[in-house]
C-alpha positions in Angstrom: -0.1 -0.2 0.0 1.2 3.5 -0.6 2.7 5.6 2.1 0.1 8.4 3.6 1.8 11.8 3.4 0.3 15.1 4.9 0.1 17.6 1.5 0.5 20.6 3.8 3.6 19.3 5.3 5.2 18.4 2.2 4.4 22.0 0.3 6.0 23.6 3.3 9.2 21.4 3.2 9.6 21.9 -0.5 9.0 25.4 -0.1 11.8 25.4 2.5 14.2 23.6 0.6 13.9 26.0 -2.6 14.4 28.9 0.1 17.6 27.4 1.2 18.6 26.8 -2.6 17.9 30.5 -3.3 19.8 31.6 0.1 22.9 29.4 -1.1 23.0 31.1 -4.6 22.6 34.6 -3.0 25.4 33.7 -0.7 27.6 32.6 -3.5 26.4 36.2 -5.6 26.9 38.8 -2.8 29.9 36.9 -1.1 31.2 38.6 1.7 30.1 39.0 5.4 29.5 42.6 6.8 32.7 42.2 8.9 34.7 41.5 5.5 33.5 44.2 3.9 33.9 46.7 7.1 37.6 45.7 7.2 38.4 45.9 3.5 37.0 49.4 3.7 38.9 50.6 6.9 42.3 49.0 4.9 41.5 51.3 1.9 41.1 54.1 4.1 44.2 53.6 6.0 46.2 53.1 3.0 44.6 56.5 1.4 45.4 58.2 4.5 49.0 57.0 4.3 49.5 58.0 0.8 48.2 61.5 1.7 50.5 61.8 4.5 53.5 61.3 2.1 52.0 63.7 -0.5 54.1 66.8 -1.1 52.2 70.0 -1.5 53.4 72.8 -3.7 52.3 76.2 -4.0 52.5 76.7 -7.8 50.5 73.3 -8.5 46.9 73.5 -8.6 45.4 70.7 -6.3 44.9 67.3 -8.3 41.0 66.7 -8.6 
């Protein structure tokens, strides 16, 4: 005899599996966590500040845009 299943439960399980699959593709697509993003932003800002600290400013040259 066939196994009796609850159709509501099967529908909800199928929806949950689809949601997990979509989440996995979004994780691959968007990739980095907020901590990784903020770390790389902070490192870029630090490198920019270091470069600006070594800049030689002259009175006769206009400020680069």
